[in-house]
N, C-alpha and C positions, 0 to 999 in steps of 0.2 A: 402741500404738504406730499412730500416725499416715504412711497410706500417700500418695504422688500417683502416680496411675498417667498416663500421658501413650500412648495410641492412640486413633489415628483410625479404626477397626476399632468400628464402635457394639456387635457380635454380642460379640468380642472386652474390649473396654471393658467393656461392663454385666458381661458374666460371670466377669471380674476382680472388678471389684468389689465384686458379691452375694458371691461364694467367699469372698473374706478377710475381709469382714464377719461370715459365716457363721462364722470364723472366731478372731471379737473383735476384728479390727484397725477403729481408723477409714480410711475413704480416700474418696480424693478422684480422683473421673474430671473430665480433659479429654478434648480430642479434636484438640487443636493446642499446638506449642511454646510460642505468641504467648499462650494461657488458663495453661497450666501454668507456665509466667514471672512471670505476673501476681498464679499465687495461692502464686507460693513467697516474694512478696515481705508477702505479710501470715500467712502461716503457716513453723513450724517442721517442716517434717516430718522425721521419723525416717529415711526412703529414700523412693525414685523408681522404677516401675516405665515404663522410657520405652523406646518404639519410634522404630527407626527412620527409618521409611517412612511422615514426615507432611506434611502439606499447610504449606507454606509454609518456612521451613528444618527442614533437616535434622538426626535425632536427634541423630549425630554431632554439624554443627555447632552444635549449641544446645549438647551432651554440650563441648566446645572454650572453651563460650564463658563459661558456668559458672567451668569449670577456672580456665581467665586473671583470672574475678575471685574468685580463694580459696574460690568455693564446696564447700566439704568433704561435703555430703551425699553418705548413699552410691547411687551409681545407680547397676540391675542392667537391662541390656539386653535387651527380650525382642524379636524379629526374626523375619523369618522369611529371611535375611539369613544362607543357611547357610554361605558360602565361608571359609577360611581368610584369605583377604583382608581380609573384612569385620569375621571376628574379631580382625582382627591392629587393627586402623583404631579399630573401637572399644574396648576394651582400653589402644589408644595417646591416643586421645584422654579416657582418663581413669574410661574406666569401673570400678566395683567388682565383677562378671560380665557372664556373656554364656549368655543361654539364647537357646532353638530352638524357633518355634513348631513346632509347640501341647506345651506342657510341660502335666504334670501339677501344680494346683494347690496340692498338698503338695508338690511338690519348691522351687516360689515359695517358696512360705512356710517353709521352707526356706533359700534360700537369703538370702531379706529379712534372718534371724536371725542367721543366720552374719555376715552385712559386717555389720549394726548392733552385734552383741555388737563385733566387732575396734573398731569404732570407740567405742562407750564403753572400750573395753581391759578387757571382759567377753569374753574366747574363750572362755572350760572349758564343759566339761556343764553344771556344776549352783554354782551361787551361793553362795554364806554370810554369812553376818550374825551372827554369834554363834551359837545356836542355831535362829538361821532353816537350810534349804534351799529355793531354788527351780530348780526346773526348765526356763526357759524354752520350749525345745521344748515340752513338756506342757501350762504352763501351770498347774503342779503345785507345790507349798508343801508343806514339813513340818515340824516345827516341835518337837523335840527327838527326832526318830528316826519319827513320825507325819505320817501324813501327815492335813494343813487339808483340809476339804469346804468349798471355793471355787467363785463362780460365776467364770464364765472376768471380767467384766466389774471383779471386783475380783481376783485373780488377776494382774492388766493392774495395775491400781493401784497393789499390793504391788509388782511388775515396777517400775515405772518410779521411786518412790521409790527399792529399789534399785541403781537404773541410777544416782544422784545421790544418796549414801549421806550427803553430805557436805554436801547443799543445801536450802536453804529454798524449795518449791516451791507460787508462790502458783496460785491456785484458777484463776486462769487461763486460769494457765499447765496444770494437771492437765484442765480441761476439754479446749481446743486437740490432746490429750494422747488422750482417750480415746473425742473426735467429732468428729464430723465434719461438714461445713457440712447436711447432708442431715437429722443428729439432734437430737431441742430434750431437751435436759436436766431437767428440775425444779431451781429453787429449791437445795431440800434433798439432790439426788442425791447427791452429795458429802459429806459429811456424814453420810450413809445406808452408804455406804459405812467409808468410814474409822472411825463404829459395829461394821462388821460383822467388822473387822481385828481391832482391839482385843480384841472378843470372841471369836473362834475362836480367836486365835491369842496375844495379850500385851495387858493396858490400854496397855502405855508400846513398844507395838511402833512405833506415831503418831504423833512430837508438834504436838501444836496451840499455832504461835504467834501470837501475839494478832500482832493488824490483819495479822501476812505470808502467811499457810498453814501448809504442814504437813512434817516432817522426821521420816524416818525414824529410831527411837529408838535407843538406845546397843544395844554389838555385847552389854555386860551384861545387858540383859534379862530375868527368868528363870534368872538361878545364882543 
């Protein structure tokens, strides 16, 4: 999952970026709506954490503009504005959730998982694909009832395939979802991750589509 943070307070912005990265997410942080807006034009984010008191364009105005241009990206407002009127204005502008600073990192991560699950059409706490079960809150995979020992990055790659079960994912798409601009990905890293998923779960859990990328294996794999 790749998250965009738009927050002008450097302590909060950097803290959120570092904390969410430790949880395995790819995170880009910008201090103004203009910078965040530009980033959204080149990266397909999974969700936005948006402050309201931004320099230049206010967060609510920014959000309303996104919604008026049919931008459906999930947005979680994180702000110090705790009045009922501010909450109503933020939600009416198109926010998917509204949190008051300060917030526990674990709660923010849970809210992000919730809004992205709804958008992906997977609101249930356990995702199933044949004999495979995935617990997004824990980044945990079970195969035929047994837990599979995956790294966080491997689990997030499996989550990405499960989010798009009928789609061929290009290498560029996968890279953009798993890595932010500050991280470097070696040329063979993705192939190594796919190899590990096949070795730890099943050789056919991920299909290679030559010339295109990778796709999730059939549901009857392992039967």
